[in-house]
Structure formats: structure tokens, C-alpha cells
N, C-alpha and C positions, 0 to 999 in steps of 0.2 A: 213589733209587731205580737200580737194578742188573740187570744182564741176567738174575742169577738170580731175582729177586722178580719181574721181569714176566714169565719163564717161568712162575713158579707161579701167579700170578692170570691168565696168561692159561688156563694148564690147567683151573685151577678154573672158568674159564667155558665151558670147552669142552664143557660135557654140557648137554644139553638142560634137565633139570629146574632146575639150577644155574643157567641162563644167565635162564629164564624167572623165578626166583627173583628174582636179582639186578635184572631190569627193573621188577618188581613193586615192588620196594625204593625203586628211582630214583624211579619213579612216584609213591609212596606217600612222598617226603621233604618234608620233615622229622618227619612224624609218628612212620614205622616202621610195624611191624604184630607181632601177637603171634606165635609160633611155631606157634600150632596154628593161626590163623587164616589164616598162610601156606600150611601144610599142605592146609587146606581149599580155598583158591583154586588153589593148583596141580595138587590133587587126587592128594596121593600120602598113604601112611601120616605119623604125626607121627614115627616113628621113623627112617623113612627120609628125610623132612625134617631132621629133627635131623642127619643125617649130611652132608645136602648144607650147612646150614647150617654146621658144623663146618669142612668142606673151604673153605668161602668165609671163614669167618672166619680160620683159619690161614694164607689169601691176602691178609688185611687186606683184605679187599672188602667185609665187612659188619661190626657191631659189635650184641652184643646188652647190654641195658639190663634190668636184673630192675627189673619196678614189680609190687610185693606180689608175687603166686603165678607172677605171668607173665614172660614174658622178651621184651620188645620190641626185634626189630632193624631195623636201619637200614644203608642204603646207605653205605659210606664212600667218599665224592665225593673228599675231598681224596687219596687212595689211589688212586682211577680215574682222578682227572686226573693223577697221578703216572704212572701204565703209560701212557697215552695222551701225555702229554709226551713219555717216553721213546722211546717209538716215534716220535715224529715229528721230535725232534732231527736235525738234521743232515738234513732231509727233502731227499730229491731233491738230496742230495750238495751243498747248500746253494744250489741253484738256487729262488730264492722264488718266480718264476713257476709252476714245476712244482708247487708245493703250494698255491698261490693257489685252485682250483678247491675241494679239499678242504677249505681252513678255509672258503670262502663255502658249501660245503653244509652246514658243520656248524651254521656262526653262527644260521641263522633256527631250528633244532631245541632251542637252548638257550636260549631267551628267557624272562624272569623270568616267571613266571605271571600279576602282574600284569598285563603287557603283552600276555599272550597273549588276556587276557579281554576287553580293550577293543576 
């Protein structure tokens, strides 16, 4: 991950429909969501959703897999992780204690689904 790739990814997420779409795709991992269903859930026309998905895909944040007549979209969590790690590299000038609260806040939200339902 480099600065340009990070800027492209962040720019793709810097629009409300794309951010809602990406968050919805993250929620639906690993199953993904068909493009038409995404448009319905986010309440935008299909052609508008297609443009948003194209922007997210060009940024590497989503990928689409054709299944029969539908394209199922999924969040690319590896790419998203790389963006977040790029932002956190050399966090706080190497002072780990300054980043500890951030890391602590992130940890509970990312528990595996099996652990969340227990």
C-alpha cells in the first residue's frame, strides 16, 4: 500500500452512498450482495449504484463475482486492512502508548461472529 492507493481508497469512501454501500458489504461478509439488491437496500437507482460500485472497485475496496445473471459484490477486507494499516504505520511518532486507546477501541468491534453471538 502506498500514499496514492490510500488516497484513492479514502476518496472512494468520502461520499455517503459509497460509504453506506461499503459498510453494508462489510456487514454481509462473506456472502456478499447482488448489485440490484444493493441498490434497493441503499435506495438508489441501479445505474447510480453501478457507478458507485465501479468507483469502489477501482479503489480496490470491493470486488464483483458473476454468478449466473447476477454480480455478487463483496468488500475486499484485505485491501481495507491495508489502507487502515498504512494510516496507522508509525502511529503517533512511534509512541505506542498514544495509539493504545485507538487499538483498544477497535478490538471489541472486530470480534468474530461466532464470539459475538455467544
